[in-house]
N, C-alpha and C positions, 0 to 999 in steps of 0.2 A: 415566179412562175416558171421561168426558164428551168430552174432545177426540177420541178415537178414533171414538166414535160419531157426533160431529158431522161428521168428515171422511167417514166411510163413507156417512152419509145425505145429505150435500150436497157430495160430490166435484166434481159437475158445476158447482156454484157456486164452488167453489175455482178450478177451472180458468177459469171465466168471469171472476173478480174480476181476473185477470192477462192476459186475452186483448187483444192489440193486434197492430198490423200487424207490429212488429218481431219479436214472438215467433213469427210464423209461419215465418221463417227458421230458427228455433233449435228449436222443440219438436219432439220425435221424433228429433232428431239427436244426436250425441255432444257436446252443449254443455248446460249447465244453462238451463233445467230441463227434465227429462222430462216428457212429456205426461201420463202416467199418475200420478194422485195416490196416494201411498202414504205411510205413516208408518215411520219408523226409529226403534226403541226401545233398540236396543244390547243386549248380552248380559245385563246384570243386570236390566234393567226387563223384558225379555223373558221372563226366567227366572221373575220374580215373577208375570207375568201367567199363564204356563203352570202355576205352582204353584197359583194360586188356581182355575184352571179344572179342574185334577185333584184339588183338595182335598188337596194334598201340602203338607208343610213345605219352604219355600224354604231351601236350603243355599247360602249366599252363598260364592261361589268366591274363592280367594285372589287377591289383586291380582298382576298380571304385571309384573314389572320390564322396562322397556325396554332393549333392548341396542343401544348406538349404536356399539359398536366402538371408542370413544375412552376410554382409562383415565383421562384427565385430566378428564372432565366428571363432575359429580355423578350419582349414581343417581337415577332417578325411575321412578314407575309410570305404566303405561298407563292412561288414563281408561277407565272402564267403558262410556262411551258410544261411544268410539271413533268419533268423528264421520265419518259417511257422506256423502261430497260429491256422491254421485249421488242422494240422497233429496230430494224437494221439500218433505217435512215431517219434521224430525228432532228427536229428544229429545237434548239435549246437557247433560245433568247436572241443571239445575234449571229447565229451560224448554224449550219446543217452538220451533223456528226454521221459519218459513215462507219458503221460498227461491225462490218461482216469479215473483217480480216481475220485469218487464222494467225497463230503466234509466230509461224515461220514465213509468213507472206510479207515481201517488200511493198512499201506504200506506192512505189513507183508504177506498178501496174494498174491498181485501181485509180491513181491519180490520172494516168493517161485516159483511162476510159471516161471518168467523170468530166474532166475538162474538155474532151472532144465531144462528148454528148452534149454539154451546156453550150459549147461553141456552136454546134449545129442548131440548137434550139434558138439561140440569139440571132444566128444567120437566117433562119426562116422568119423570125419576128422582123428582121431589118427588111428582107425582101418585100414583106406585106406592107411595111410602113413608109418605105422609102419615097414613094410617090405621093403621099398624103400631103395635103395643103397645110400650111402653117396653122391657119385658122381651125382646121378641123383635125389636127393631130391628136387632141386630148380625146375627142370622141373616138378616132380611129384606134387609140391605145386601149380606151375602155372597152370597146367591142372586141378587140383581139383577146384582151385578157378574159373577157366572159367567155368566148368560144373555146379558149385554151382550158379554162377551168372545167366547162362542161365536158370536153372531150377527154381530159386527163386525171380527173378528180378520182377516178377508180382506183389510184394507186394510194390515195390518202386513207389512212386508217390509225384511229387513235386509240385502239383497244389492245387487248392482249394477243399477241401475235403467235401464241402456242396453242391456243384452243382448236378443237375440231371444227367449231362453229366458223372460225375465221378461215379455216382451210376450205370449207364449203362454199363460203362467200366469196373468197378469192377466186375460186373456180368459176363461179357465176360471173364474175366480173372479167374473166378472161386473163387473170394475171398468171405469170409462169410460176410453176412449183418445181424447180429442178432441184431434186433432193440430193443427187449424187454428182460427183465430178464427170463421170463418162456420160451423164445426161446433159451436162451444161456445156461441155467443151466444144461439141459440134456446131453450136450456135455462134462461135467466133468466127467461123467462116461462112456464116449465112450471107446471102446477097446484099442485104440491107447494111450489115455490119462492115462487109468489105467495102461497100460504097461510102460509108461514114468515114472510114480512116483513109481511104485513097482521096476523097474529096478534099480533105483538110490536110493532106501531105504528111500524115502522121506515119502510115506504113503503106508499102505496096502490097499488092495482093500476094505476090510471092513471099514477101515478109511475113503476112499473116498466116499463110498456109504452113510455112515452115515452123512458125511459132506454135500453131495448133499441134502439129506432129511432135514437137519438143515437149509441149505440155502433157500430151497423151502418154509419151514414152516416159516421162518423169513419173507420172502417176503410176504406171505399172511397175516401174523399177522401185519406186518407193514401197509399194505393197509387198513386192517380191522380197525386199530386204527385210521388211517387218515379219513376213512369213518364215523366212529362214532363221531369223533371230528368235522366232517363237519355237521353232523346231529344235534348235541347240539348247534353248533353255529348258525344255522339257526333257530332252534326251540326257543332257549332261547334269542337270540340276534338279528339277522338280521331281521327276519320276524316281530317281535314286533316293531322294529324301523321303518320298512317300514310301518307298519300299523298305527303307531303314526303320520308319515309324511302324511299319507292319511287323517287322522282324521283332522290335521292341515289345510290341503289343503281344505277340505270340509267345515271347519268352516270359513275360510277365504271367500270362494266363497259365503256362505250363508250370511255372515255379509255384504258383498258389495251389495248383491242383496237386503237385507232388508233396509239398511241404505240409499242407493242411487239409487237403481234400476239397478245396473250395473250388466250386464251378463258378467262373465269373461271367454272368450273363451279359452284364453291361460291356465287359471287355470284348466278348465274343461279337456283340453287336457292332462295337467300334470296329473291330478287326474286319467284320464282313463289310462294313461301310467303306473302309479304306482300301479293301480289296477289290470291291465293286468299281470304286472310283478309279483305281489303277487300270483295271481292265477296259473301262470306258474310255479313258484318256488314250491308252495305248491303241485302242481300236481307232478312235478318231484321228490320232497322230498319223498312223499308217495310211489311212485315206488322204489325210491332209498332205503328206508328203508326195503322194502320187499325183494329186490334183495340182500341186505347186510345180511339179515338173511338166504337167500338161499345159499350164498356164504360160511357162518360160517357152515351150516349143511354139505355142499359139502366138506369142508375141513376135517371134521371128517371121512368121507368115503374115499377121495382120494384127498390128498393135492396137488398132481401134476395137476390134473384136475382143481382143485379150483384155482390154480395160474393163469391159462389162463382165468377163469372166472373173477376173480379179476382184470386182465389186460384188458380184452376186453370188459367187462361189468361195473364193479364197478368204475375204473379209467375213463371210457368214460362218465359215468353219473355224476361223480364229475366235469369234464370238462364243461360238458352242464350246470350243475347248475352254476358253477362260471361264465360262459359266460354272464347268464341272470343277476345274481347278479352284476356283474361288470358294466354293462350296466345303472343299476338304483342307484348303490351306490354313484356315483358322485352327484346325485340329492338330496340326503337325507342331510338335514342340520347336521353340525358337532355336534350340542348339543343334537341330537336324537341318534347318533351312540354310542353304549355302549363300543367301542373300539377305540383306537388312530388311526388316519389316516396315510398314509405313511409320509405325510408332518411333523406331529407331532413326529412321530418316528425319523425322520431324524434331525429335529432341535430343538425339546423341551424336548424330554425324556432323 
């Protein structure tokens, strides 16, 4: 119960603890993790919670045997937790799994947040129960758990965390939906969160504010490095390869026409498509370079404002450029590409 309360009270901190540049590309999409922090309990534990809330006796359901369709395999029963892979915070039999970490994130930050939030929930439970008489302690605990369930059950969700229906339902429940790092990070220095960490002696207010500034600055620098890398790859690698392919197509079309008088309609169509893509990428790249310079100057004046600019403008332009490049990359012959293809990386490198 303390975990459920902690996640409900400090869901914004859970999201902040995994905020990163990399997660901006993933959160809110159909990839782990979802942006909305919720808890998956499974049928059995959820049934226990509902029984406590309603003052009913919990009737444990019979275990369900898995049907594999193969008669030669031994029979086994489905786990009552039935691990939900779309849940960012799931109960899996004897533990909770927190699954929102990006690949580059240290577990230290999320552990600090989780342990401090649970410590606060247990502290509040203690304050309420410390004066209860020994004879009444069971009743007091039962009533406390009932009230906690009623107040915090809005974070319990056992369905698909990626559906539009859940997003709408989560909004009705008042749950956070912080899709990007710039949206999430400011909550780190919310009054209630500063109060949480200072109360338990984890951070001082000054330490929290300095960490907030460092996180925002790291976000901006990470996106800036990615932007400059993309510019270099386009200017020195991709566009020259695309131009070389256009040259090969043009020569092939001219040779056919001169040698046999053949008008290559498909060749001309391909050449036109490649030429259009080159012009489009060049146009996007020119604006992209200008906007990246603007972002860099903005970060020197107001790094928080710059973080939104990097997210709303720079990342969007990177996605737009990649979309055009991906469409034509499959058409460029391998011998013209200055970098290995995904197939070569997978099977040959």
